[in-house]
N, C-alpha and C positions, 0 to 999 in steps of 0.2 A: 407424284407428277401426273399431270392430265394428259390424256392423249389428244391428238389434233382434232377430232370429231367433237370432243367436249368443249375445247377451246373455241373451235369455229361457232358452236352454239350459243356460247357466252357472248362472243363479238355480235352475233346475229340479235341477240337479247338488246345489247346496247344500242345498235341500229335502229330496232324497232321502237325504243323509248325516245331515241332522237327524232326519228321521221314522225313519231305520234304525239310531238309536241313538248316533250320534256327535255329541254336542251341543256339544263343546268345539271352537270354530272353528279354533284352531290344529291341533289333531289332525285335523280334517277337511281342512284345506288340505294338511297333511302327506301324508295318505293319497292325496288326489286327485293330488298331485304325483307320488307314485310311479307311479300308474296312467298320467298323462300322459307320464312318462318312459319307461315300457314301450312305449306307443304310439310315441313319438318314436324309440325305439332301432330299431325295425323299418323306420320311414320313412326314418331317415338311412342305414340300411345298404343299402336298396334305391337310394337316391340315389348312394351311393359305388359301388355295383355298376354303375350306368348310367354314371356319370363314367369308371370304369375301362374299361369297354366302347368308349366313345367315343375314349380316349386309347390304346386297344390294350394296357392294362396287366394285370396279374395281379390278381385280387381274392380276399380271403379274408374270408368272412362271419363275423361274431361269433357267428352262430348255427350256424355249421358243424357243430358236435357238440351243438347244443342247439335241435334244430328245434322241439321243442314249447314252448320259450320264446318264439316268435314270437307277436305279439299276434294276427295273422290266423289263427293255429292254435288257440291255447288260448281265445280269445274265443268260439269256437262250441262248446266243450264244455258239456255238459248241467249242470244244477243240481247233481246229486248228485257231480259230478267237479270243477268248476272252482274252487271255493273251496280245497280241499286242494291241487289242483295249483300254483295261483298262490302260495298260502302256502308251500308245501314244496318246489316247484320253481323256479319263476319269480322269485320274490322273491330267494332266495339267489343265482341266476344274476346278477341286476341288481346285488345288492349287492357282488359280487365282481369287477365288471368294471373298475373303476379299477386303475390301475398300482399295484404295491405302494409304499405310502408316500405316495400321492397324497392330497389332502384329501378327495377323493370317497370313497376306500377307508377313510378314517380316520373320517369322520362316518356313513358307511353301515354300518360294522362291527357296529353294535350297535342298528341300526334294525330296528324290528319291523313287520309287516303286521297291521294291526288291524281290517280290515274284518271284521265279525262274522257275517255270514251270507251265503249265496249269492245270495239275491234282491237285496241292495243292490249286490253285485258286479256282477251281470248288468244291473241297470239302470244303473250307473255307466258300464259298457262301451258301452251303447246310446247313452247321451247323448255320450260323448266321440267315439264314432263319428260322431255327427251333427254334430260341429263341424268335421269334414273338415280336421284339423289338417294332414294331408300336402298338401292343395291350398293351404294358406295359405302366403303369402311369410314370411320371417323376421320382418318387423315385426309381421304378423298373429298370429304364434305367441306372440311376446312380449305383444301387446296381450290376448290370451285369458288369459295367466297374470296379467297386471296386473289385467284386470277381476275375475278369480277372487279375486285379493287385495283389491280395493276392497270385496268384499261383507263383508270383516271388519267387524264392529260393536261390538266390545269391545276395552277397553285391557287391556294386559298387567299382570301383578302388580306389576311395578316401575315403572309409570307409563309403559310404552312404548305408543304408538298411532301408527297408519300415517299418514304424512304425505300429504296430498293431493296428487295427481300434478302439478296446475296449480302449486302452490306450490313443489314441487321443481323443475319446469321454470324457474320464474322465478329461483330461486336458481341454478340451473345457468347461465342466461343472463346473470346479473349477474357470475358469477364467470368464464366464458367458460374452459372446460377447454381445453387444448392437448395436441397431440402431445407425447409424452416427459414430460408431467407425470406425478408419482406422485400418486395420488389415494386418500385414506383416508375411510372412515366408521368411527369408533371405536365407534358403537353402531349397527350397520347394520341391524337388524331384517329386513326381507324384501329389503333391498339396492336400494330405489327410487332412492336418490341416485346410486348406482354406475351402475345401468343407464341412467338419463338422461344422467350425463356421459359414458358410452360412446357412447350414441346421438348426442350433441352432437358429439363428435370425428368420429364416422362422417359426420354430416351436412357439417361444415366440410370435408371431405375427399372429397365427391362431386360429379362434375360436375353442373351446373344441368340439363342436358338428361336426365339420368337420374332425377332426382327427380320422384316422382308426388305427386298430391294426391288425397284421398278427397273424398266428396260434401260433407264438412264443411269442407274446405280444410286438413285436416291432411296434413302431408308425410310421405312414406315411401319405401321403396326407396332407402335409403342404402347404396350399394355400395361407398363408399370406394376408388373406382377410381384416386384420386390416390395412395394409399399404395403404397409398395414392399412387397414380401413381408416384408422384415425389420421394416419399421414396423409392419406389420399384426400381426406375429408379438409386438412389443413392447406394442402396444395390448392385445392379448388376454391376454398373460401376465405382463406387468411394470408395468401401469398401475394397476389397480383393486384395492384392498385393503380388506377389511372385517372387523370384530370384533363379536362379540356374546356376551352372557353366557349366553343361552338355547340350548341344543342344538337345540330343534325349529326355532327361527328361523334358526339357523345352517344347518339343512338346507333350509329353504325359500329362503333366500337363495341357496345353492347351485344349488338347482333353477331359481330365477328367472333368474340369469345363464346357466346352460345353455340354457334355452328361448330367450335372446336371442342364442344362438350361441357363448358364451364356453365352451370345453369344460373348462377346468380352473382355476376361479375361485380367487383367493387369499382365501378366507373361512375364518376360524377362530373356534372357540368359545374366549373369553377375555374376563374383566373387565380392561378397559383401564385401570381405576382401581387395579388391584392392582400388588404388586411384580413380577408376571410380565411386565408390559408395560414396555419400555424402548426407545422408538424415537424419541429426540430429534432435531430438525433433521433430519428424514428426508423430509417430503412436501412437494410443491409446492401443493397443494390439499386442503382438508378441507371436506367437505360433512356437514352432521349435524343431527339433531333428537334429541339425547340424552335419556333418561328426566328427567322433571321431579321424581320422587321416588325413594325407595328408599335402601338405606343400604349401608355397607361396613364391615366389622369393621376398626377402627383398626389392628389388628396385620396386617392384610393390606394396608392402603393403602400406595401407593408412597411412598417416601422423597423424591422428587423433587418434591414439592408444596410451595410456600412456604406457602400457605394451609392451616392446620391444622384445616379444617372438615369436617363430615360432609355438608355439603349437596352432593349429587351434581351439581347444575346448575353450581355454581361451580367444582367440581374438574374437571368436563368442559372448561369454559372454559380452566383452566390447563393441562390435557392437551392441549389443542389448540394453544395457544401454545407448548408445549414441543415437540410433534411437528412444527411447521411448519419447514421450512428457511428460511433468510433470504430474504427476498422471496416467500415462500409466502403464499397467500390462503386465508381460512377465511369460509365462509358458514354460520352457524349459527342455528338457532331456539332461543330462550330464553323462560321466563316472565318476565312484565312486571317481576316483583319485582326481578330481577337489575339493572334499570336504575335503580332508585332506592332499593334496601335500604339501611337505616342501619347494619347490623353492620359491624364492622371487616373482616370477610371480603368482604363486598358491595363495600365502598369499595376494598378492596385489589385485588380483581380488575379492577375498572374502571379503577383507577390503572395496573395493570400493562399493560393493553391499549392504554390512551390514550398511555402514555410509551414504550412499546416497539413499538408498531404504528401504523399509519395507519389510524384508524378512517375507513372510507371511506364507510359508510352505516349509519344505524339506522332500520329500518323497521317502524313499529307496526302490529300487524294487530288487527282486531277479534276478539271473544271467541268468536264463532260459527264460526270457521275449522275447528276441530277437531271440531265436532259431528258425529255424536251421541257419539263418544268422551268429550269433555271439554269443558267451556266456560271453560276457562283463557284469559286473555288473554295474547298472546305478542308477540313481535317478532323481528326478524331482524338479526343484527349481521353486518357484512361488512367485514373487516380485512386488512390485509396487513403481515406481520412485517417489522420491520427498520428503521423510522424513526418518530420521533415524530409525534403527530397535530398539525395546524396548526388544522384547523377540521372539523366534523362535519356531514355532510348528513343531515338528518332528513326522513322522509316519513310522513305518516299515511294509511295505507290504510284506507278506510271500507268498500270492497266489493271481492269477489274474483270477481264473476261468479256467485255462488250465494247463496242466501238464507241468512240467518245462525241459522236455527232448526235443528231436528233433522232436518228433511227435506232440506235443502240442495239445494233444486230451482234450475235454472239461471235466471238473470236477466240483463237487458242491462247493468246497471251494474257495471263491472269496473274498477278502478284499475290493474291489472297492466300493460296496455300502456303506460299513462301513467308508472307508476313506471319500466320499462325505457327509456323514451325520455328521461325527465326526468335519470335516473340518467347516462345516456350524454352528454347535453348539459349536466350540471350545472355545469361550469366555464365554460361559455359563456353561461349564462341569468342573469337577474338572480334570486338566489336570497337576497335579504336582508329581503324583506317577510315578516313573520312571521304574517301573518294567513291565509297560504295554506297549502296542504297540505304544501309542501316548502320548506325554507330551511337555510341554513348558520348554524352557531353556532361562534364562535371558542373555541380551547380554553381561553383566559384566563377566559372567562366559565364554562365548564365546571368548570374548577378550583375557581372560587369557589364554586360550588354542590356541592362536594364530589363532583365527577366524576359528577354525576347525569346520566343519559342518557334520561330521559323526555321525549317530545314535549311533553307538556301543561306541563312545566316552562318551556319556552322560547316556547310558542305565545302569541301576543298576540290577543285578541279585537277584532274590528272595531267599535268604539264607533259607535252612531248620531250623527251629527254634528247638533247642534241649534243654531240661530242665535238667540242672545239678543239682543232689541232692548228699547229704552227703552219701558217701560209707557205713558208719557204720549202717545208718538207712536201706539203701537198704538190707545189710546183714541180720539184725535183722527180716526183713519183709520175706526174703526168709526162714529164720529158722522157723518162725511161720508158713508159708506156707507149709513147709515141714512137720511140725508137723501135721497139719491138714490133709494133704494127707495120712499120716501113719495111723492116727485115723480112717479116713474113710475106709481103707484097713482091718483094725482090726474088724470094724463092718460088713463087707461084709463077713469075714471069719466066724463070729458068726451065720450068717443068713444060 
């Protein structure tokens, strides 16, 4: 977790880009990402040199023939020289660093350095230096980038908006990523789900005595010391896969994973709803918050869809079902309308998931979860492919630890710890009382209600119990009471 000074400096960096003429938040993050990566290149190079010296090995710096591309070198240049040098020398050097054919080289090939003036560049360099990234551990470096991304305050044109980190963590903990899982986010955005899945696996494979906690109780220092080199290599290179239709988001996702220590992420620019995507029965775990709106040209749409709808939220659900291997799990955020929509397409996708998957949980969330991006009501579906549903566990989340207005300030009321605990123990606990926040509903009842998965459909209000009595008895009791009161008054008068 970052301390307040670091957070303040990151917000100041945002403000400088805004006042410096880059008002598009995605463009600003992209340009800031390039600068952070330039700084990190030299820091990592120095670290590798020190490790080589300790091991008595030869070392060849990536800056061997490019001394003026070192951050420590060009960041001291005067205003009249720095902008041209970074744009015309440093940025092309950085862009060509990846191995030929690597995803990095592919997506950086047509990247542009768009900081418009030297004063903004100099101010940005000063603020980035104040973050002391080199002195931060790997967790803190990732947190810096995550906090930078958290300052995004707008939704994308196709309905993308950044999923709150605590919601992502809850979904990751529900689905429990494992070593050797192949994990997919088919609409990955900034790669938040992939980063958290990666950190979860690192945590599970780190000795307890190595794990540290910050002042707020958040764990870090996940060294994954229990992993053998080959296992760590598989985790870094063959575990995480992400796709996004937006090229800028693809680059940001790449940078995010690199800032978290993954040197060559499997991130590709691709519309996974199109014919170009064909990865059926491939993944062990899918984590996603796909766009809730947007459209796709019917001629471009994959032929693998049973549902011939244009509603992207329904198409993505079918895509995830198709992409899962048998026994694979999926945790996905959907708009509430998917749960109870009356169209044939809505009913068809719910029927598919309930009959061909085990619907492990439906967690309804309050409408303020995604503010200030959007006020849409959402839910989380968690299902496992390969066996039919017998009963569905429902939970009605009322609070997530933050206020549900645009400010999203921290509050004490938080259902997330209860959700994780109740889900883990759902088969052991009594889950039949439908006046509670959580309960089971048998599949037969859900089928009768046309596969409706809305919590409110099955919730029962606890009626106030009123005891009805014979009015004649009540009348006599009142008369007796009145007599006692009058007698008491008479006694008072005698005194």
